[in-house]
C-alpha positions in Angstrom: 199.4 -40.4 -12.9 202.0 -37.6 -12.9 200.9 -34.0 -13.0 200.9 -32.2 -16.4 203.3 -29.3 -16.3 203.0 -26.3 -18.7 204.8 -23.0 -18.9 203.1 -19.7 -19.7 205.0 -16.7 -20.9 203.6 -13.9 -18.9 204.5 -11.5 -16.2 204.1 -13.2 -12.8 201.5 -11.3 -10.9 202.0 -10.5 -7.2 205.0 -12.9 -6.9 202.8 -15.9 -7.9 204.8 -17.9 -10.4 202.8 -21.1 -10.6 199.2 -22.3 -10.3 198.1 -25.8 -9.4 194.7 -27.1 -10.7 193.4 -30.3 -9.3 191.3 -32.3 -11.7 188.5 -34.7 -10.8 188.9 -38.4 -10.9 192.0 -40.1 -12.2 192.8 -37.3 -14.7 196.3 -35.8 -14.2 196.5 -32.5 -12.3 197.7 -29.3 -14.1 200.6 -27.1 -13.0 201.0 -23.9 -14.9 204.1 -21.8 -14.3 204.5 -18.2 -15.5 207.9 -16.9 -16.5 208.8 -13.4 -17.7 209.4 -12.7 -21.4 212.9 -11.5 -20.7 213.7 -14.8 -19.1 212.4 -16.6 -22.2 214.6 -14.4 -24.4 217.6 -15.3 -22.2 216.8 -19.0 -22.4 216.3 -19.0 -26.1 219.5 -17.0 -26.7 221.5 -19.4 -24.5 220.1 -22.4 -26.3 221.0 -20.9 -29.7 224.5 -20.0 -28.5 225.2 -23.5 -27.3 223.8 -25.1 -30.5 225.9 -22.7 -32.6 229.1 -23.5 -30.7 228.5 -27.2 -31.1 227.7 -26.8 -34.8 230.8 -24.7 -35.5 232.9 -27.0 -33.4 231.7 -30.1 -35.1 232.3 -28.7 -38.6 235.7 -27.4 -37.6 236.8 -30.7 -36.2 235.6 -32.7 -39.1 237.8 -30.7 -41.4 240.6 -31.9 -43.7 243.3 -32.6 -41.1 243.1 -35.9 -39.3 245.8 -35.2 -36.6 244.3 -32.5 -34.4 246.7 -31.2 -31.8 245.4 -30.0 -28.4 246.4 -26.4 -28.9 244.6 -26.4 -32.3 241.5 -27.8 -30.6 241.5 -24.9 -28.1 241.8 -22.4 -30.9 238.9 -24.0 -32.7 236.8 -23.8 -29.6 237.6 -20.2 -29.2 236.7 -19.4 -32.9 233.4 -21.4 -32.5 232.5 -19.5 -29.3 233.2 -16.1 -30.9 231.3 -16.9 -34.1 228.4 -18.1 -32.1 228.1 -14.7 -30.2 226.8 -13.0 -33.3 224.2 -15.6 -33.9 223.0 -15.5 -30.3 223.0 -11.7 -30.5 220.7 -11.8 -33.6 218.4 -14.3 -31.8 218.2 -12.0 -28.7 217.4 -9.0 -31.0 214.8 -10.9 -32.9 213.1 -12.1 -29.7 213.2 -8.7 -28.2 211.6 -7.2 -31.3 208.9 -9.8 -31.2 208.3 -8.8 -27.6 208.0 -5.2 -28.5 205.6 -6.1 -31.3 203.4 -8.0 -28.9 203.5 -5.0 -26.5 202.5 -2.7 -29.4 199.5 -4.9 -30.2 198.5 -5.1 -26.6 199.0 -1.3 -25.9 198.4 0.6 -29.2 198.4 3.9 -27.4 202.2 3.5 -26.8 203.0 3.5 -30.5 204.8 6.5 -31.8 
């Protein structure tokens, strides 16, 4: 059987980023990888940005005009990319605030 892989959002300690656990018998082994919260925020923001660009682009292309010229397509890609920046920025801000909230719960002495 293939190993089961899991990702844990945590600060990697002493440069160790993954742990391998061998299980007895024919059960699959476990591989747990730790990645930093800032990397998770970057990955989530990039995913939301790409999804937003594709969403804006698909709604812009399926508009009223059937004959779309190449220069019009490039303009629509640019508009979709620019509109998606605000959505990705809001996602990054939300994830960063969640991270700060988790830190405040873990370390209440740091609260103002």
